[in-house]
VOSEDO-143447 format. One line per 8 residues: number of its first residue (from 0); their letters; for each residue x, y, z of N, C-alpha, C. Coordinates in pm, 1 decimal, always signed. Last residue first. Layout:
N
NUM = a = X,Y,Z,X,Y,Z,X,Y,Z | ...
//
This chain:
130
129 = xxxxxxxx = -4398.7,+13806.2,-9212.9,-4491.8,+13764.9,-9260.4,-4523.3,+13736.1,-9388.1 | -4337.7,+14189.9,-9309.9,-4317.8,+14075.2,-9213.8,-4448.9,+13951.7,-9228.1 | -4162.6,+14442.8,-9497.7,-4284.6,+14355.0,-9458.8,-4259.6,+14262.6,-9313.2 | -4104.1,+14802.4,-9559.5,-4051.3,+14661.0,-9457.0,-4167.6,+14553.4,-9411.3 | -4007.6,+14986.5,-9824.2,-4133.4,+14902.6,-9765.0,-4077.1,+14796.4,-9673.5 | -3913.4,+15260.4,-9939.0,-3858.5,+15106.2,-9852.0,-3943.7,+15071.9,-9783.9 | -3900.1,+15430.2,-10238.9,-3966.6,+15358.2,-10107.0,-3927.5,+15224.3,-10043.8 | -3589.6,+15650.8,-10329.1,-3724.2,+15552.6,-10352.9,-3773.7,+15501.2,-10231.7
121 = xxxxxxxx = -3253.7,+15685.7,-10476.9,-3383.8,+15742.6,-10373.2,-3517.8,+15659.3,-10405.1 | -2959.2,+15741.8,-10532.1,-3067.0,+15645.9,-10560.1,-3153.4,+15696.4,-10411.7 | -2758.1,+15967.0,-10484.2,-2732.4,+15845.7,-10593.5,-2859.5,+15793.6,-10655.6 | -2683.4,+16257.1,-10425.1,-2803.6,+16190.5,-10407.5,-2739.0,+16101.1,-10550.9 | -2341.7,+16412.9,-10391.6,-2467.9,+16402.4,-10488.0,-2606.4,+16260.8,-10428.6 | -2134.5,+16651.3,-10279.6,-2204.3,+16560.7,-10261.3,-2353.0,+16488.7,-10363.8 | -1783.0,+16757.4,-10271.7,-1856.4,+16686.1,-10354.5,-1996.4,+16619.1,-10266.8 | -1561.8,+16894.8,-10161.8,-1707.3,+16954.2,-10129.6,-1811.7,+16929.6,-10249.0
113 = xxxxxxxx = -1341.4,+16773.5,-10102.8,-1356.2,+16821.9,-10264.3,-1539.7,+16865.1,-10283.7 | -1362.9,+16676.5,-9901.0,-1273.0,+16775.0,-9942.9,-1275.8,+16838.3,-10022.8 | -1575.1,+16531.5,-9852.6,-1596.3,+16678.3,-9741.6,-1468.6,+16786.2,-9823.8 | -1778.1,+16351.1,-10071.4,-1634.7,+16362.6,-10028.7,-1577.4,+16500.4,-9981.7 | -2027.9,+16064.1,-10090.5,-1963.9,+16248.8,-10039.7,-1820.5,+16229.6,-10037.3 | -2367.3,+15951.6,-10210.0,-2206.2,+15948.4,-10218.5,-2117.6,+16119.7,-10147.2 | -2645.2,+15857.3,-10078.2,-2559.9,+15975.5,-10094.4,-2402.2,+15908.8,-10102.5 | -2971.7,+15715.3,-10117.5,-2863.7,+15651.2,-10117.1,-2740.9,+15804.1,-10174.5
105 = xxxxxxxx = -3286.7,+15717.6,-9913.4,-3200.8,+15803.7,-9964.4,-2984.5,+15776.9,-9961.7 | -3622.5,+15639.6,-9825.7,-3457.1,+15605.4,-9828.3,-3383.0,+15701.6,-9940.9 | -3884.8,+15591.6,-9664.3,-3819.1,+15676.2,-9790.6,-3702.6,+15622.9,-9753.8 | -4115.5,+15362.1,-9563.8,-4102.2,+15463.8,-9542.4,-3976.8,+15515.0,-9691.9 | -4427.8,+15155.5,-9433.2,-4346.1,+15211.9,-9546.1,-4266.7,+15350.3,-9520.3 | -4396.9,+14887.0,-9232.4,-4424.9,+14998.3,-9273.8,-4409.9,+15053.0,-9415.1 | -4295.3,+14732.2,-8898.3,-4302.4,+14682.0,-9096.7,-4359.0,+14805.7,-9151.2 | -4030.0,+14862.2,-8763.4,-4129.7,+14848.0,-8768.1,-4196.9,+14790.3,-8910.1
97 = xxxxxxxx = -3726.4,+14744.0,-8753.7,-3770.4,+14857.3,-8738.9,-3921.8,+14792.6,-8788.3 | -3456.6,+14505.3,-8746.0,-3598.5,+14479.6,-8623.0,-3675.9,+14622.4,-8637.7 | -3206.7,+14498.9,-8813.5,-3334.9,+14481.7,-8975.0,-3529.7,+14475.9,-8865.0 | -2984.8,+14367.9,-8685.7,-3031.9,+14567.5,-8741.9,-3147.9,+14588.3,-8784.6 | -3042.8,+14121.2,-8715.4,-2974.8,+14181.4,-8589.1,-3067.4,+14343.9,-8589.1 | -2951.0,+14048.0,-8959.4,-3069.5,+14028.2,-8879.7,-3142.2,+14132.1,-8800.4 | -2637.4,+14243.8,-9059.8,-2730.2,+14112.2,-9002.2,-2892.5,+14209.9,-8995.1 | -2582.1,+14423.4,-9394.6,-2581.0,+14417.6,-9249.7,-2671.3,+14257.2,-9203.7
89 = xxxxxxxx = -2436.2,+14572.5,-9626.3,-2455.9,+14434.2,-9559.1,-2472.0,+14469.1,-9469.8 | -2416.9,+14728.6,-9982.6,-2456.3,+14713.2,-9807.2,-2489.6,+14618.5,-9751.6 | -2146.5,+14821.3,-10139.9,-2245.4,+14731.7,-10112.4,-2310.1,+14769.7,-9959.3 | -2089.7,+14975.7,-10447.9,-2113.5,+14994.1,-10319.7,-2189.8,+14915.5,-10300.7 | -1836.6,+15097.3,-10743.8,-1967.9,+14983.2,-10641.5,-1974.6,+14964.6,-10528.9 | -1698.3,+15221.1,-10887.7,-1826.4,+15220.4,-10836.6,-1940.4,+15196.8,-10789.7 | -1417.0,+15056.1,-10934.8,-1561.0,+14998.3,-11021.0,-1687.4,+15043.2,-10970.5 | -1280.0,+15219.3,-10749.2,-1206.1,+15168.3,-10909.8,-1362.1,+15105.9,-10991.0
81 = xxxxxxxx = -1382.2,+15180.7,-10478.3,-1400.7,+15338.3,-10603.1,-1350.9,+15315.0,-10744.1 | -1567.8,+15033.7,-10345.1,-1490.8,+14989.6,-10430.4,-1457.8,+15102.1,-10535.7 | -1704.5,+15067.0,-10021.2,-1715.3,+15098.6,-10181.9,-1565.7,+15077.8,-10218.9 | -1917.1,+14881.9,-9783.5,-1838.9,+14882.1,-9876.2,-1795.1,+14960.8,-10010.4 | -2116.1,+14980.9,-9546.0,-2118.7,+15027.1,-9676.0,-1967.3,+14969.3,-9689.5 | -2085.7,+14983.2,-9273.7,-2167.7,+14893.6,-9289.8,-2196.3,+14858.6,-9448.8 | -1975.6,+15165.5,-9097.8,-1886.9,+15061.4,-9159.0,-1968.6,+14976.4,-9229.5 | -2183.9,+15175.8,-8844.6,-2064.6,+15235.0,-8877.8,-2029.4,+15103.0,-8982.8
73 = xxxxxxxx = -2506.9,+15275.5,-8865.9,-2471.5,+15154.3,-8883.1,-2340.0,+15181.1,-8917.8 | -2733.8,+15518.1,-8713.1,-2659.0,+15492.8,-8819.5,-2561.2,+15402.8,-8764.1 | -2931.8,+15576.2,-8493.2,-2902.8,+15494.4,-8559.9,-2859.5,+15425.1,-8702.8 | -2568.7,+15610.1,-8348.5,-2710.3,+15529.3,-8334.6,-2804.5,+15647.9,-8432.3 | -2344.5,+15805.0,-8542.1,-2428.9,+15815.9,-8430.2,-2551.8,+15726.6,-8453.1 | -1995.5,+15677.3,-8621.6,-2177.3,+15747.5,-8672.0,-2187.3,+15747.7,-8532.4 | -1742.2,+15637.8,-8697.1,-1785.2,+15707.0,-8582.6,-1961.3,+15769.5,-8593.4 | -1663.6,+15547.5,-9023.9,-1718.9,+15498.4,-8856.0,-1751.0,+15619.0,-8761.4
65 = xxxxxxxx = -1839.8,+15498.8,-9342.3,-1763.2,+15540.9,-9227.7,-1742.6,+15536.1,-9080.3 | -2046.4,+15421.9,-9485.3,-1888.1,+15368.5,-9466.5,-1851.5,+15424.1,-9420.5 | -2336.9,+15340.6,-9294.8,-2284.0,+15431.7,-9392.8,-2120.4,+15331.2,-9404.6 | -2702.4,+15335.4,-9293.8,-2574.4,+15209.0,-9330.7,-2419.3,+15365.6,-9371.2 | -2991.3,+15374.6,-9039.8,-2873.2,+15369.2,-9137.6,-2774.9,+15326.5,-9153.4 | -3300.1,+15468.4,-8921.0,-3175.6,+15361.6,-8967.0,-3092.6,+15391.0,-9066.1 | -3453.9,+15664.8,-8923.7,-3441.1,+15575.9,-8858.6,-3374.7,+15482.0,-8833.6 | -3428.5,+16025.3,-8963.4,-3366.3,+15917.0,-8983.6,-3416.6,+15802.0,-8870.2
57 = xxxxxxxx = -3748.6,+16186.1,-9028.1,-3651.9,+16147.2,-8930.5,-3594.8,+16002.4,-8986.6 | -3940.1,+16320.8,-9198.9,-3839.6,+16304.9,-9206.7,-3712.4,+16253.0,-9118.3 | -4176.9,+16162.2,-9099.2,-4138.2,+16334.3,-9016.9,-3990.6,+16344.2,-9045.6 | -4199.8,+15943.1,-9203.4,-4301.1,+16019.6,-9244.4,-4299.2,+16167.8,-9183.1 | -3854.8,+15811.1,-9176.9,-4023.8,+15812.7,-9120.6,-4043.6,+15928.1,-9220.1 | -3588.1,+15688.6,-9393.4,-3689.2,+15836.3,-9338.6,-3776.2,+15816.7,-9270.7 | -3240.4,+15559.3,-9394.8,-3381.9,+15526.7,-9388.5,-3480.8,+15666.3,-9330.4 | -2955.2,+15616.7,-9573.5,-3049.2,+15642.0,-9477.2,-3205.3,+15648.7,-9513.8
49 = xxxxxxxx = -2670.6,+15556.6,-9668.1,-2797.1,+15499.0,-9690.6,-2857.4,+15583.3,-9575.3 | -2311.9,+15660.6,-9778.8,-2460.7,+15648.4,-9655.5,-2602.6,+15642.1,-9708.3 | -2027.9,+15659.2,-9877.8,-2140.2,+15621.8,-9898.2,-2199.3,+15625.7,-9784.0 | -1732.2,+15850.1,-9925.6,-1813.4,+15773.9,-9861.7,-1968.2,+15805.5,-9890.2 | -1490.4,+15818.4,-10201.2,-1596.6,+15923.4,-10159.0,-1684.4,+15792.0,-10054.7 | -1170.3,+15738.7,-10194.7,-1304.9,+15693.2,-10208.5,-1390.8,+15761.3,-10126.0 | -901.2,+15914.8,-10288.2,-998.5,+15824.8,-10162.9,-1084.7,+15830.0,-10194.3 | -777.5,+16083.9,-10403.1,-721.0,+15947.7,-10415.3,-798.2,+15861.6,-10338.4
41 = xxxxxxxx = -782.5,+16374.3,-10388.3,-660.7,+16288.2,-10333.7,-615.1,+16151.6,-10352.2 | -1005.8,+16387.2,-10541.0,-842.3,+16485.7,-10552.9,-753.2,+16402.0,-10547.7 | -1179.5,+16121.9,-10478.1,-1155.9,+16254.5,-10446.4,-1045.4,+16271.1,-10544.6 | -1372.7,+15902.9,-10644.3,-1271.1,+15924.3,-10634.2,-1223.3,+16048.8,-10595.3 | -1632.9,+15805.7,-10785.6,-1667.0,+15856.5,-10645.8,-1456.7,+15833.2,-10612.6 | -1748.1,+15821.6,-11121.2,-1616.0,+15844.7,-11071.0,-1708.0,+15890.6,-10873.1 | -1900.5,+15547.4,-11286.1,-1924.0,+15728.7,-11235.3,-1798.4,+15753.6,-11138.1 | -1802.7,+15378.2,-11521.0,-1787.6,+15375.7,-11351.6,-1800.1,+15512.6,-11363.6
33 = xxxxxxxx = -1987.4,+15339.7,-11838.8,-1857.9,+15391.8,-11745.5,-1871.4,+15432.4,-11598.1 | -2184.1,+15414.5,-11978.7,-2165.2,+15292.2,-11940.9,-2048.1,+15261.4,-11852.8 | -2282.4,+15690.5,-12031.4,-2238.0,+15583.7,-12146.9,-2197.9,+15418.9,-12085.0 | -2408.7,+15746.5,-11828.9,-2503.7,+15736.5,-11908.1,-2422.4,+15617.7,-12036.4 | -2208.5,+15600.3,-11494.0,-2267.4,+15743.0,-11624.4,-2356.7,+15667.3,-11754.3 | -2286.3,+15386.8,-11257.8,-2230.9,+15413.1,-11365.2,-2291.9,+15566.7,-11443.9 | -2251.5,+15229.8,-11000.8,-2294.2,+15343.4,-11022.8,-2225.0,+15389.7,-11151.3 | -2390.3,+14920.8,-10821.3,-2275.2,+15000.7,-10955.6,-2330.8,+15135.4,-11013.7
25 = xxxxxxxx = -2505.6,+14774.4,-10537.6,-2499.2,+14906.0,-10615.9,-2360.1,+14934.2,-10693.0 | -2605.3,+14540.5,-10336.1,-2513.4,+14627.7,-10430.9,-2538.5,+14688.4,-10534.6 | -2782.4,+14459.0,-10051.5,-2762.4,+14546.0,-10176.6,-2621.4,+14616.3,-10225.2 | -2873.2,+14297.3,-9788.1,-2765.6,+14276.6,-9855.3,-2783.3,+14369.9,-9971.3 | -2952.1,+14246.6,-9458.0,-2981.4,+14324.2,-9517.2,-2855.1,+14302.9,-9627.3 | -3172.9,+13945.4,-9282.6,-3042.2,+14018.0,-9341.5,-3050.4,+14120.5,-9457.5 | -3464.4,+14020.9,-9105.9,-3381.1,+13963.0,-9217.3,-3252.1,+14021.1,-9230.8 | -3605.1,+14177.7,-8968.0,-3532.0,+14085.8,-8947.7,-3496.2,+13977.4,-9012.1
17 = xxxxxxxx = -3872.4,+14208.7,-9280.5,-3826.3,+14237.9,-9095.1,-3751.1,+14140.9,-9056.0 | -3784.4,+14227.3,-9577.2,-3860.7,+14156.0,-9497.6,-3797.5,+14216.3,-9343.7 | -3825.2,+14454.9,-9809.9,-3756.4,+14366.5,-9781.0,-3826.4,+14316.2,-9651.6 | -3817.9,+14672.9,-10139.5,-3931.1,+14549.7,-10055.1,-3799.5,+14442.7,-9975.9 | -3772.1,+15017.2,-10308.3,-3731.6,+14821.5,-10252.9,-3850.2,+14795.7,-10121.8 | -3786.7,+15171.9,-10607.9,-3843.2,+15115.9,-10479.4,-3773.6,+15003.5,-10412.4 | -3555.1,+15383.0,-10711.8,-3598.8,+15278.5,-10693.4,-3697.0,+15222.5,-10593.5 | -3452.9,+15627.6,-10910.2,-3601.2,+15628.3,-10789.5,-3577.6,+15449.3,-10836.8
9 = xxxxxxxx = -3155.5,+15809.1,-10915.6,-3209.5,+15689.2,-10984.1,-3337.4,+15660.3,-10893.8 | -3040.6,+16136.5,-10956.5,-3058.2,+16004.4,-10844.1,-3159.0,+15909.8,-10996.5 | -2893.8,+16328.3,-11065.5,-2887.6,+16222.2,-11106.2,-2937.1,+16112.4,-11030.1 | -3070.7,+16649.8,-11162.8,-3066.5,+16525.7,-11089.7,-3054.8,+16395.3,-11138.3 | -3104.7,+16838.3,-11331.3,-2969.9,+16820.1,-11276.6,-2962.9,+16681.8,-11176.4 | -3326.1,+16919.2,-11616.1,-3290.4,+16831.5,-11468.4,-3148.0,+16822.1,-11467.0 | -3464.2,+17166.7,-11755.0,-3334.6,+17073.8,-11762.3,-3352.1,+17011.9,-11663.7 | -3695.5,+17268.7,-12002.1,-3681.2,+17254.8,-11908.6,-3593.6,+17151.5,-11868.2
1 = xx = -3830.5,+17491.1,-12233.9,-3730.8,+17421.4,-12195.4,-3713.2,+17363.8,-12056.5 | -4140.0,+17644.5,-12288.5,-4030.1,+17659.5,-12191.3,-3965.4,+17561.0,-12203.0
//
């Protein structure tokens, strides 16, 4: 029996230090090296969301390119450059005070008017201290 996977998400485990600033730059590309399309039919950049989950699948911290998000999601903490499919997550040390331990994360790009949602990166998110 042949198997086919349509899951485009890449798995990367991340380790960060508690109470340090957090910066992550992700460039999305197709297998042939061209930029992944994160532009809607209307020419608008997709929204990006990076969420960190505990073992009960509850979001304990998140970052979003959108505004108007509820805590624990930090508004406008992801910049999206649609032409190069580049996502930059950046936040201050004040936002990285979650307890040390192992969590999981998911990075998703979406566009509501095109009804597109794609998980592009997943993995473990480990917080260390001292």
